C-alpha positions in Angstrom: 29.4 21.6 20.1 30.7 22.0 23.5 28.8 19.3 24.9 30.4 16.9 22.9 33.8 18.1 23.8 33.8 18.0 27.2 32.4 14.0 26.9 35.1 13.3 24.8 37.6 15.1 26.9 36.1 13.0 30.1 36.9 10.0 27.9 40.6 10.8 27.4 41.1 11.9 31.0 39.8 8.9 32.3 42.3 6.9 29.4 44.9 9.1 30.9 44.2 8.4 34.6 44.5 4.6 33.8 47.4 5.5 31.9 49.1 7.1 34.8 47.9 5.1 37.2 49.9 2.1 36.2 53.0 3.9 35.6 52.3 5.1 39.2 52.1 1.7 40.1 48.8 1.6 41.3 48.1 -0.8 38.3 49.7 -3.7 37.5 50.5 -4.5 33.7 48.7 -7.5 34.8 45.4 -5.8 35.9 44.1 -4.8 32.2 43.0 -8.8 32.6 41.0 -8.4 34.9 39.7 -5.0 34.3 39.1 -6.7 30.5 36.9 -9.5 32.6 35.0 -7.3 34.0 34.1 -4.8 31.2 33.2 -7.9 28.6 31.5 -10.0 31.4 30.1 -7.7 33.4 29.3 -4.3 32.9 29.2 -4.4 28.7 26.7 -7.0 28.9 24.8 -4.6 31.3 24.5 -1.9 29.2 23.3 -3.8 26.6 20.3 -5.0 28.1 19.7 -1.9 29.5 19.5 -0.4 26.0 18.0 -3.1 24.1 15.2 -2.8 27.2 14.4 0.7 26.1 13.7 0.2 22.1 11.3 -1.8 20.0 13.9 -3.6 17.9 12.4 -3.6 13.7 13.6 -6.7 11.9 14.5 -4.5 9.5 17.1 -3.4 11.5 18.8 -7.1 11.4 20.5 -5.9 8.5 22.9 -3.6 10.6 24.8 -6.9 11.4 26.0 -6.8 7.9 28.1 -3.7 7.3 30.4 -5.6 11.0 31.2 -8.6 8.8 31.4 -6.9 5.3 33.9 -4.4 6.8 36.1 -6.6 8.4 36.0 -9.3 5.4 37.0 -6.6 3.0 39.9 -5.8 5.2 41.2 -9.4 5.3 40.5 -9.4 1.4 43.0 -6.2 1.2 45.3 -7.6 3.5 45.6 -10.7 1.2 45.9 -8.3 -1.9 48.8 -6.2 -0.6 50.7 -8.9 0.1 50.4 -11.3 -2.8 54.0 -11.2 -3.5 55.3 -10.9 0.2 56.2 -13.8 3.1 53.5 -15.7 4.4 54.1 -14.3 7.6 53.8 -10.8 6.2 50.3 -11.4 5.2 49.4 -13.5 8.2 50.1 -10.3 10.5 48.1 -7.8 8.1 45.0 -10.0 8.5 44.8 -9.9 12.0 46.3 -6.1 12.4 44.0 -4.5 9.7 40.6 -6.3 9.9 38.1 -6.2 13.2 36.7 -3.7 15.2 36.8 -3.1 18.6 33.3 -2.3 19.4 32.2 -3.1 23.2 35.6 -1.8 24.8 36.2 1.6 22.7 32.5 2.1 20.6 30.2 1.2 22.9 31.1 4.0 25.4 30.4 6.9 22.8 26.9 5.2 21.4 25.9 5.3 25.1 27.0 8.7 25.8 26.2 10.4 22.3 23.8 8.5 20.3 21.1 7.2 22.5 19.6 3.7 23.0 19.0 3.5 19.2 22.7 3.9 18.4 23.2 1.4 21.4 21.0 -1.1 19.5 22.7 -0.1 16.2 25.9 -0.6 17.5 25.2 -3.7 19.3 23.9 -5.2 16.0 27.0 -4.1 14.0 29.2 -5.9 16.4 27.3 -8.9 16.1 28.6 -9.1 12.7 31.8 -8.3 13.3 32.4 -10.7 15.9 32.4 -13.5 12.8 35.9 -11.5 12.3 37.1 -10.5 15.3 36.3 -13.7 17.6 38.0 -16.4 15.2 37.5 -15.9 11.6 40.6 -13.3 11.0 42.7 -15.9 13.5 42.0 -18.9 11.2 42.7 -17.6 7.8 45.8 -16.0 9.3 46.6 -19.5 10.4 45.6 -20.9 6.5 47.7 -17.8 5.0 50.9 -18.9 6.9 50.4 -22.5 5.9 50.0 -24.0 9.6 47.8 -26.7 10.3 44.1 -26.6 11.4 42.9 -24.0 9.2 39.5 -22.5 8.6 36.6 -23.6 10.9 33.5 -22.5 10.8 32.6 -24.9 14.1 35.8 -23.2 15.8 34.6 -19.7 15.3 31.0 -20.5 16.0 32.2 -22.3 19.3 34.5 -19.0 20.2 31.3 -16.8 19.5 29.0 -18.8 22.0 31.7 -18.6 24.5 31.3 -14.5 24.2 29.2 -13.4 26.9 28.4 -9.8 25.1 28.0 -12.0 21.8 25.5 -14.2 23.9 23.8 -10.9 25.6 23.2 -9.7 21.9 21.8 -12.4 20.4 19.2 -12.9 23.4 18.6 -9.6 23.8 17.7 -9.0 20.1 15.5 -12.5 20.4 13.5 -11.0 23.2 13.0 -7.9 21.6 11.9 -8.9 17.7 9.5 -11.2 20.3 8.3 -8.3 22.2 8.9 -9.8 25.4 10.5 -7.8 28.3 12.4 -8.8 31.1 11.2 -8.0 34.7 11.6 -4.2 35.8 14.0 -5.0 38.3 16.5 -6.8 36.3 16.0 -3.9 34.0 17.0 -1.4 37.1 19.7 -3.9 38.6 21.6 -3.6 34.7 20.9 0.2 34.6 23.2 0.7 37.3 25.9 -1.9 36.8 25.9 -1.0 33.1 26.1 2.6 34.0 29.6 2.1 34.9 30.7 0.7 31.2 32.0 3.7 30.3 34.4 4.4 32.6 35.6 0.9 33.4 35.8 0.5 29.1 38.2 3.6 29.5 40.0 3.1 32.3 41.0 -0.3 31.0 42.0 1.0 27.6 44.4 3.5 29.8 46.0 0.7 31.9 46.8 -1.6 28.7 47.8 1.2 26.4 51.6 0.6 25.2 53.4 1.5 22.3 56.4 -1.2 22.2 57.2 -1.4 18.6 60.8 -0.3 17.5 61.6 3.0 15.6 62.9 0.7 13.0 58.9 -0.6 12.4 57.7 3.2 12.3 57.1 3.4 8.4 55.1 -0.3 8.9 52.8 1.4 11.5 51.9 4.3 9.5 51.6 2.2 6.7 49.1 -0.2 8.7 47.3 2.9 10.2 46.9 5.1 6.8 45.1 1.8 5.1 43.0 0.7 7.8 41.7 4.4 8.2 41.8 5.4 4.5 39.2 2.6 4.1 37.0 3.2 7.3 36.9 7.0 5.7 35.7 5.7 2.9 33.3 3.5 4.8 32.5 6.0 6.8 31.3 8.4 3.8 29.9 5.9 2.3 27.1 4.6 5.2 26.2 7.9 5.7 25.6 9.4 2.2 24.8 6.5 0.3 22.5 3.6 2.8 18.8 4.3 2.8 18.4 3.8 6.4 17.3 6.4 9.6 19.6 8.7 10.0 20.3 7.9 13.9 21.6 4.0 12.0 24.0 6.1 9.8 25.7 8.4 12.1 25.9 5.0 14.7 27.2 3.5 11.0 29.8 6.6 10.7 31.4 6.4 14.1 31.5 2.4 13.8 33.6 2.8 10.7 36.1 4.9 12.8 36.7 2.1 15.7 40.3 1.2 16.7 41.6 -2.7 15.7 40.1 -5.3 17.5 41.8 -6.0 21.1 42.3 -9.1 20.1 44.7 -8.8 17.3 47.8 -8.5 19.4 46.7 -11.7 21.1 45.9 -14.0 17.6 49.2 -12.4 16.4 51.1 -13.8 19.7 49.4 -17.2 18.8 50.9 -17.3 15.3 54.6 -16.3 16.8 54.2 -12.9 14.6 55.9 -9.8 16.2 53.8 -8.8 19.5 55.6 -5.4 20.2 54.1 -3.9 16.4 50.8 -5.5 16.5 50.6 -3.8 19.9 51.7 -0.7 18.8 49.3 -0.4 16.0 46.5 -1.2 18.4 47.1 1.4 20.9 47.9 3.9 18.4 44.9 3.0 16.5 42.8 3.9 19.8 44.3 7.6 20.2 43.6 8.0 16.1 39.9 6.7 16.7 39.0 8.9 19.1 40.1 12.2 17.7 38.2 10.7 14.3 35.1 9.6 16.2 34.6 13.1 18.3 35.3 14.8 14.9 32.7 12.8 13.6 30.4 13.9 16.4 31.1 17.4 16.3 30.0 16.9 12.3 26.7 14.8 12.6 25.3 16.0 15.4 
């Protein structure tokens, strides 16, 4: 318990450091984009390569991509149901800001720190399914819900996913693992050094980008959205832990994945449909705080 709390406190301290450094002027708000590129295109792919290189991937594990997709799809359907008699804008907003999971930037460091290579592999496969939702699927459906031109397109979603370096790395390493091919040792050693920085860089990036900009009049909307999101998350976590007929280490990974924050791409996509970006940013930032508490609590109970 002490080790879990110490690691979790370290993650909180790094986030706080990033936030304080931005407030002090060491980082500018625009630096978030640079840090995000470093995480998504360098340290996260390296961490994926390193952890996949330590395991033998069983074909049955590929099914772990399904909860990542179905969890996001369920939240989209729930957003549609809850907004059936509301405005198109409200429907589109909830599609984007209820669904999707922030795995690479947030949950992956927890998997690295607490669950080991098998947990990282399970997290990576889950995120492969999640990619269909947060890398274009939810945005395409939000565009349709709002009644704008250029609706749902599988081709556009696939093209967007293939432009994602983490997704390409997931795909490449999964294929190598299934074929029982291994990368040269020098490549694995290099990726280990680079990937070891992923937890620090991801948490620092979150701190630099943390911002609550929703107005006080929107407090009710924020509470409702986060209440629905984490109510569903708790139900899914319980189902994963107690109902799935798979190994305990995989179920533990799915529990912390269920409590992941809302996809970091949601505020950007909200801006593209001319939605309330301030409200989306507030919901997204607060979801990070809530997920930090819930994931730490879940780890204390499970490990």
